[in-house]
MIDO-830984 format. One record per residue: y, z, x of N, C-alpha, C in turn; residue number from 1. Coordinates in nm, 3 decimals, padded with zeros to 5 digits. Atoms other than C-alpha are relative to their C-alpha. Example, Ala and Ser with C-alpha at 12.3 -4.5 7.8 and 13.67 -1.06 7.14 Angstrom:
2
ATOM     n_y     n_z     n_x    ca_y    ca_z    ca_x     c_y     c_z     c_x   i
ATOM -00.119  00.000  00.089 -00.450  00.780  01.230  00.120  00.000  00.090   1
ATOM -00.119 -00.006 -00.082 -00.106  00.714  01.367  00.109  00.073 -00.077   2
% end
This chain:
158
ATOM     n_y     n_z     n_x    ca_y    ca_z    ca_x     c_y     c_z     c_x   i
ATOM  00.088  00.084 -00.028  23.242  10.511 -08.630 -00.147  00.059 -00.014   1
ATOM  00.119 -00.063  00.003  22.958  10.756 -08.600 -00.058  00.013 -00.137   2
ATOM  00.012 -00.021  00.133  22.983  10.833 -08.964 -00.062 -00.119 -00.075   3
ATOM  00.047  00.155  00.050  22.926  10.451 -09.055 -00.136 -00.021  00.048   4
ATOM  00.139  00.029 -00.060  22.628  10.412 -08.845 -00.107  00.093 -00.040   5
ATOM  00.094 -00.090  00.053  22.454  10.714 -08.970 -00.043 -00.035 -00.135   6
ATOM  00.042  00.040  00.160  22.459  10.592 -09.345 -00.037 -00.143  00.006   7
ATOM  00.056  00.122  00.025  22.349  10.252 -09.251 -00.144  00.008  00.006   8
ATOM  00.168  00.021  00.012  22.005  10.149 -09.364 -00.042 -00.117  00.037   9
ATOM  00.079  00.113 -00.041  21.767  09.906 -09.210 -00.090  00.001  00.084  10
ATOM  00.128 -00.022 -00.058  21.493  09.823 -09.000  00.052 -00.007  00.153  11
ATOM -00.030  00.024 -00.155  21.470  09.887 -08.619 -00.069 -00.123  00.059  12
ATOM  00.075  00.111 -00.073  21.373  09.610 -08.379 -00.150 -00.007  00.017  13
ATOM  00.126 -00.010 -00.001  21.048  09.758 -08.323 -00.080 -00.034 -00.152  14
ATOM  00.076  00.012  00.119  20.957  09.779 -08.687 -00.026 -00.155 -00.049  15
ATOM -00.001  00.124  00.029  21.070  09.429 -08.731 -00.102 -00.099  00.087  16
ATOM  00.107  00.093 -00.092  20.841  09.287 -08.435 -00.134  00.024 -00.061  17
ATOM  00.122 -00.042  00.057  20.547  09.487 -08.579 -00.031 -00.097 -00.130  18
ATOM  00.020  00.082  00.129  20.588  09.315 -08.916 -00.035 -00.150  00.042  19
ATOM  00.004  00.121 -00.052  20.634  08.978 -08.749 -00.156 -00.039  00.064  20
ATOM  00.125  00.033 -00.068  20.319  09.015 -08.548 -00.112  00.010 -00.101  21
ATOM  00.075 -00.021  00.113  20.118  09.138 -08.863 -00.014 -00.148 -00.078  22
ATOM -00.015  00.151  00.058  20.232  08.801 -09.031 -00.076 -00.111  00.073  23
ATOM  00.056  00.091 -00.095  20.140  08.599 -08.725 -00.175  00.016 -00.007  24
ATOM  00.147 -00.039 -00.007  19.794  08.753 -08.718 -00.058 -00.045 -00.135  25
ATOM  00.063  00.039  00.128  19.719  08.693 -09.105  00.023 -00.163 -00.020  26
ATOM -00.014  00.144  00.003  19.848  08.329 -09.070 -00.114 -00.064  00.087  27
ATOM  00.104  00.066 -00.106  19.627  08.257 -08.790 -00.141  00.013 -00.066  28
ATOM  00.113 -00.030  00.075  19.324  08.404 -08.997 -00.030 -00.109 -00.101  29
ATOM -00.017  00.080  00.113  19.416  08.196 -09.292 -00.016 -00.142  00.042  30
ATOM -00.007  00.128 -00.057  19.465  07.876 -09.092 -00.154 -00.035  00.043  31
ATOM  00.135  00.002 -00.060  19.130  07.932 -08.929 -00.097 -00.044 -00.121  32
ATOM  00.088  00.023  00.120  18.945  07.958 -09.273  00.022 -00.128 -00.078  33
ATOM -00.029  00.136  00.058  19.131  07.645 -09.403 -00.084 -00.099  00.057  34
ATOM  00.072  00.116 -00.076  18.989  07.429 -09.136 -00.147 -00.008 -00.026  35
ATOM  00.155  00.003  00.041  18.635  07.550 -09.206 -00.017 -00.062 -00.134  36
ATOM  00.008  00.069  00.111  18.702  07.456 -09.564  00.014 -00.140 -00.024  37
ATOM -00.023  00.148 -00.023  18.828  07.123 -09.462 -00.127 -00.088  00.032  38
ATOM  00.132  00.053 -00.077  18.514  07.057 -09.250 -00.111 -00.007 -00.104  39
ATOM  00.108 -00.003  00.107  18.269  07.155 -09.545  00.035 -00.086 -00.103  40
ATOM -00.040  00.120  00.070  18.463  06.915 -09.772 -00.026 -00.153  00.059  41
ATOM  00.013  00.136 -00.057  18.432  06.639 -09.538 -00.163 -00.019 -00.008  42
ATOM  00.152  00.008 -00.004  18.039  06.719 -09.509 -00.044 -00.044 -00.157  43
ATOM  00.020  00.030  00.126  18.046  06.702 -09.904  00.018 -00.137 -00.021  44
ATOM -00.009  00.134  00.020  18.189  06.372 -09.900 -00.079 -00.094  00.067  45
ATOM  00.091  00.056 -00.079  17.972  06.242 -09.628 -00.137 -00.007 -00.095  46
ATOM  00.119 -00.026  00.078  17.679  06.349 -09.844  00.007 -00.074 -00.136  47
ATOM -00.040  00.082  00.126  17.832  06.193 -10.164 -00.020 -00.160  00.026  48
ATOM -00.002  00.148 -00.046  17.894  05.859 -09.972 -00.163 -00.054  00.015  49
ATOM  00.126  00.043 -00.013  17.539  05.834 -09.870 -00.093  00.001 -00.095  50
ATOM  00.069  00.005  00.134  17.397  05.917 -10.190  00.044 -00.120 -00.092  51
ATOM -00.048  00.117  00.074  17.587  05.637 -10.345 -00.061 -00.122  00.085  52
ATOM  00.049  00.131 -00.080  17.480  05.390 -10.072 -00.159 -00.008 -00.036  53
ATOM  00.151 -00.007  00.019  17.108  05.500 -10.147 -00.037 -00.062 -00.137  54
ATOM  00.008  00.052  00.144  17.165  05.427 -10.512  00.020 -00.156  00.015  55
ATOM -00.032  00.169  00.001  17.315  05.076 -10.428 -00.107 -00.067  00.067  56
ATOM  00.115  00.073 -00.085  17.028  05.014 -10.186 -00.115 -00.005 -00.080  57
ATOM  00.106  00.015  00.094  16.782  05.083 -10.456  00.022 -00.122 -00.107  58
ATOM -00.040  00.116  00.078  16.968  04.817 -10.679 -00.020 -00.112  00.074  59
ATOM  00.022  00.114 -00.104  16.963  04.577 -10.378 -00.148 -00.032 -00.002  60
ATOM  00.139  00.005 -00.018  16.571  04.640 -10.337 -00.044 -00.060 -00.130  61
ATOM  00.055  00.063  00.117  16.507  04.554 -10.714  00.051 -00.154 -00.016  62
ATOM -00.058  00.121 -00.002  16.739  04.242 -10.687 -00.069 -00.090  00.101  63
ATOM  00.069  00.088 -00.113  16.562  04.133 -10.372 -00.141  00.001  00.007  64
ATOM  00.139  00.016  00.017  16.224  04.084 -10.485 -00.073  00.139  00.093  65
ATOM  00.050 -00.132 -00.043  16.138  04.455 -10.386 -00.018 -00.010  00.156  66
ATOM -00.007 -00.007 -00.141  16.252  04.431 -10.026  00.150  00.042  00.032  67
ATOM -00.127 -00.021 -00.075  16.535  04.576 -09.818  00.067 -00.095  00.075  68
ATOM -00.047  00.088 -00.084  16.585  04.270 -09.646 -00.083 -00.003  00.146  69
ATOM  00.070  00.003 -00.132  16.517  04.191 -09.270  00.026  00.124  00.075  70
ATOM  00.014 -00.117 -00.078  16.437  04.438 -09.011  00.111  00.029  00.085  71
ATOM -00.117 -00.031 -00.076  16.740  04.607 -08.836 -00.001  00.141  00.033  72
ATOM -00.026 -00.140 -00.044  16.840  04.925 -08.650  00.153  00.007  00.012  73
ATOM -00.141  00.004 -00.002  17.206  04.844 -08.691  00.072  00.019 -00.125  74
ATOM -00.064  00.003  00.134  17.458  04.939 -08.944  00.099 -00.092 -00.018  75
ATOM -00.100  00.115  00.018  17.645  04.628 -08.902 -00.061 -00.092 -00.115  76
ATOM  00.031  00.060  00.125  17.644  04.408 -09.219 -00.043 -00.139  00.052  77
ATOM  00.062  00.133 -00.036  17.411  04.126 -09.082 -00.049 -00.043 -00.127  78
ATOM  00.056  00.090  00.135  17.299  03.855 -09.344 -00.144  00.034 -00.002  79
ATOM  00.146 -00.028  00.038  16.972  03.939 -09.510 -00.046  00.143  00.014  80
ATOM  00.018 -00.162 -00.004  16.987  04.320 -09.444  00.040  00.068 -00.104  81
ATOM -00.061 -00.054  00.107  17.042  04.568 -09.708  00.146  00.067  00.041  82
ATOM -00.117 -00.042 -00.016  17.338  04.683 -09.517  00.127 -00.098 -00.001  83
ATOM -00.088  00.100  00.020  17.501  04.353 -09.574  00.068  00.008 -00.138  84
ATOM -00.044 -00.021  00.150  17.546  04.467 -09.947  00.133  00.044  00.035  85
ATOM -00.144 -00.024 -00.041  17.939  04.483 -09.975  00.014  00.159 -00.041  86
ATOM -00.025 -00.169  00.043  17.912  04.843 -10.163 -00.072  00.046  00.098  87
ATOM  00.066 -00.085 -00.107  17.663  04.974 -09.895  00.081 -00.004  00.124  88
ATOM -00.078  00.003 -00.135  17.882  04.834 -09.607  00.124  00.070 -00.026  89
ATOM -00.111 -00.072  00.020  18.187  04.996 -09.757 -00.035  00.142  00.008  90
ATOM  00.044 -00.127 -00.003  17.992  05.322 -09.795 -00.024  00.041  00.152  91
ATOM  00.038 -00.030 -00.133  17.889  05.301 -09.440  00.134  00.026  00.097  92
ATOM -00.137 -00.003 -00.063  18.258  05.233 -09.314  00.057  00.138 -00.031  93
ATOM -00.053 -00.115  00.040  18.366  05.532 -09.524 -00.067  00.118  00.061  94
ATOM  00.060 -00.111 -00.088  18.111  05.757 -09.380  00.046  00.009  00.142  95
ATOM -00.025  00.007 -00.143  18.186  05.658 -09.021  00.156  00.053 -00.003  96
ATOM -00.129 -00.052 -00.024  18.553  05.728 -09.085  00.013  00.145 -00.037  97
ATOM  00.001 -00.157  00.038  18.474  06.081 -09.247 -00.048  00.083  00.119  98
ATOM  00.042 -00.096 -00.120  18.276  06.191 -08.949  00.059 -00.039  00.118  99
ATOM -00.079  00.027 -00.128  18.524  06.067 -08.700 -00.022 -00.104  00.068 100
ATOM  00.029  00.138 -00.054  18.400  05.740 -08.601 -00.038  00.023  00.159 101
ATOM  00.061 -00.013 -00.141  18.239  05.879 -08.277 -00.114 -00.071  00.020 102
ATOM  00.135  00.063 -00.038  17.944  05.720 -08.087 -00.112  00.060 -00.062 103
ATOM  00.111 -00.087  00.049  17.636  05.781 -08.244  00.004  00.073 -00.133 104
ATOM -00.013 -00.101  00.107  17.762  05.961 -08.540 -00.060 -00.055 -00.133 105
ATOM  00.072  00.076  00.127  17.609  05.707 -08.810 -00.119 -00.089  00.066 106
ATOM  00.100  00.076 -00.041  17.265  05.553 -08.782 -00.058 -00.069 -00.115 107
ATOM  00.064  00.081  00.125  17.101  05.269 -08.994 -00.132 -00.051  00.060 108
ATOM  00.124  00.083 -00.035  16.750  05.137 -09.007 -00.081 -00.058 -00.131 109
ATOM  00.058  00.059  00.122  16.565  04.894 -09.224 -00.118 -00.080  00.047 110
ATOM  00.106  00.096 -00.041  16.221  04.724 -09.207 -00.059 -00.069 -00.118 111
ATOM  00.043  00.066  00.124  16.205  04.548 -09.555 -00.067  00.098 -00.098 112
ATOM  00.063 -00.084  00.103  15.977  04.822 -09.710  00.069  00.130 -00.005 113
ATOM -00.080 -00.118  00.016  16.214  05.099 -09.633  00.146 -00.001  00.065 114
ATOM -00.103 -00.017 -00.060  16.556  05.195 -09.524  00.054  00.140  00.024 115
ATOM -00.040 -00.126 -00.020  16.731  05.499 -09.382  00.155 -00.015  00.059 116
ATOM -00.149 -00.034 -00.072  17.109  05.605 -09.296  00.009  00.134  00.004 117
ATOM -00.055 -00.134 -00.053  17.209  05.925 -09.127  00.138  00.004  00.059 118
ATOM -00.133 -00.034 -00.052  17.529  06.069 -09.047  00.013  00.149  00.058 119
ATOM -00.037 -00.131 -00.054  17.626  06.364 -08.820  00.088  00.069 -00.118 120
ATOM -00.090 -00.075  00.084  17.774  06.640 -09.029  00.122  00.052  00.083 121
ATOM -00.139 -00.021 -00.062  18.142  06.741 -08.953 -00.009  00.172  00.049 122
ATOM  00.005 -00.147 -00.050  18.046  07.132 -08.938 -00.089  00.034  00.085 123
ATOM  00.105 -00.029 -00.100  17.754  07.102 -08.719 -00.049 -00.125  00.072 124
ATOM  00.067  00.136 -00.058  17.694  06.825 -08.452 -00.159  00.007  00.013 125
ATOM  00.137  00.018 -00.014  17.332  06.924 -08.450 -00.090 -00.022 -00.134 126
ATOM  00.042  00.010  00.133  17.280  06.847 -08.813  00.030 -00.126 -00.049 127
ATOM -00.042  00.122  00.063  17.269  06.514 -08.995 -00.053 -00.003 -00.143 128
ATOM  00.051  00.032  00.145  17.245  06.408 -09.363 -00.066 -00.140  00.004 129
ATOM  00.078  00.117 -00.005  16.987  06.147 -09.413 -00.035 -00.038 -00.140 130
ATOM  00.047  00.046  00.113  16.908  05.928 -09.708 -00.083 -00.124  00.020 131
ATOM  00.079  00.090 -00.033  16.618  05.686 -09.721 -00.050 -00.080 -00.122 132
ATOM  00.053  00.079  00.110  16.419  05.429 -09.945 -00.105  00.088 -00.082 133
ATOM  00.098 -00.091  00.077  16.183  05.717 -10.064  00.081  00.087 -00.083 134
ATOM -00.072 -00.096  00.097  16.467  05.875 -10.262  00.035  00.143  00.071 135
ATOM -00.019 -00.110 -00.080  16.503  06.134 -09.981  00.144  00.022  00.043 136
ATOM -00.122 -00.059 -00.038  16.838  06.318 -09.913 -00.020  00.123  00.055 137
ATOM  00.001 -00.139 -00.059  16.837  06.610 -09.665  00.045 -00.002  00.121 138
ATOM -00.045 -00.029 -00.125  16.976  06.772 -09.368 -00.100  00.014  00.109 139
ATOM  00.100 -00.001 -00.105  16.790  06.733 -09.053  00.079  00.039  00.127 140
ATOM -00.057 -00.054 -00.131  16.843  06.889 -08.712 -00.043 -00.120  00.089 141
ATOM -00.014  00.133 -00.087  16.919  06.619 -08.453  00.033  00.068  00.149 142
ATOM -00.076 -00.041 -00.137  17.001  06.604 -08.075  00.145 -00.018 -00.027 143
ATOM -00.176 -00.029  00.002  17.368  06.701 -08.047  00.067 -00.159 -00.018 144
ATOM -00.078  00.097  00.037  17.569  06.432 -08.219 -00.058 -00.153  00.016 145
ATOM  00.079  00.120  00.014  17.311  06.156 -08.225 -00.074 -00.021 -00.110 146
ATOM  00.029  00.031  00.133  17.247  06.037 -08.578 -00.135 -00.065 -00.009 147
ATOM  00.122  00.060  00.012  16.968  05.815 -08.494 -00.111  00.070  00.026 148
ATOM  00.129 -00.070 -00.012  16.719  06.106 -08.398 -00.031  00.044 -00.134 149
ATOM  00.031 -00.033  00.116  16.732  06.163 -08.766 -00.102 -00.098 -00.090 150
ATOM  00.085  00.108  00.042  16.535  05.845 -08.832 -00.121 -00.060  00.062 151
ATOM  00.119  00.051 -00.062  16.173  05.754 -08.762 -00.005 -00.148  00.018 152
ATOM  00.022  00.150 -00.028  16.042  05.423 -08.657 -00.064 -00.069 -00.143 153
ATOM  00.032  00.062  00.124  15.923  05.361 -09.016  00.119 -00.023 -00.093 154
ATOM -00.118  00.017  00.064  16.293  05.355 -09.113 -00.008  00.103 -00.130 155
ATOM -00.021 -00.102  00.093  16.268  05.698 -09.318  00.044  00.100  00.080 156
ATOM -00.072 -00.133 -00.058  16.441  06.038 -09.254 -00.125  00.081  00.052 157
ATOM  00.097 -00.076 -00.056  16.249  06.254 -09.028 -00.040  00.131 -00.077 158
% end
């Protein structure tokens, strides 16, 4: 019996536990970095959707006798506003879904001569991406989680 045990090759329990611990640590680091990558991709999707909405708003402006429609500070698709355009409304819904549909995570404003749409970014609740009728598209520091603070009273990005 002793002869058989001395010739047996294998790992001790301690060696196996160390290897399992190292694998667990590496898995935790990798999963953490993947989440960061996912959030950055959501931010890129938000920016892309808002740029598409800005392009569609410019088409709306051209078709609507150089006007973005009636004044509003709501993202709802009210008749007569730029946000009633079906493509823009779909982009707003898409952005709202991308950023988690939390309260104040997206904000819209229009006054006929200009418009702005801002959305809180997934990677940083103190940053919003804002597009407006002046062909602006930029990241703005905001009050945490409140996209409305990215838009000024003239319906432009701050």
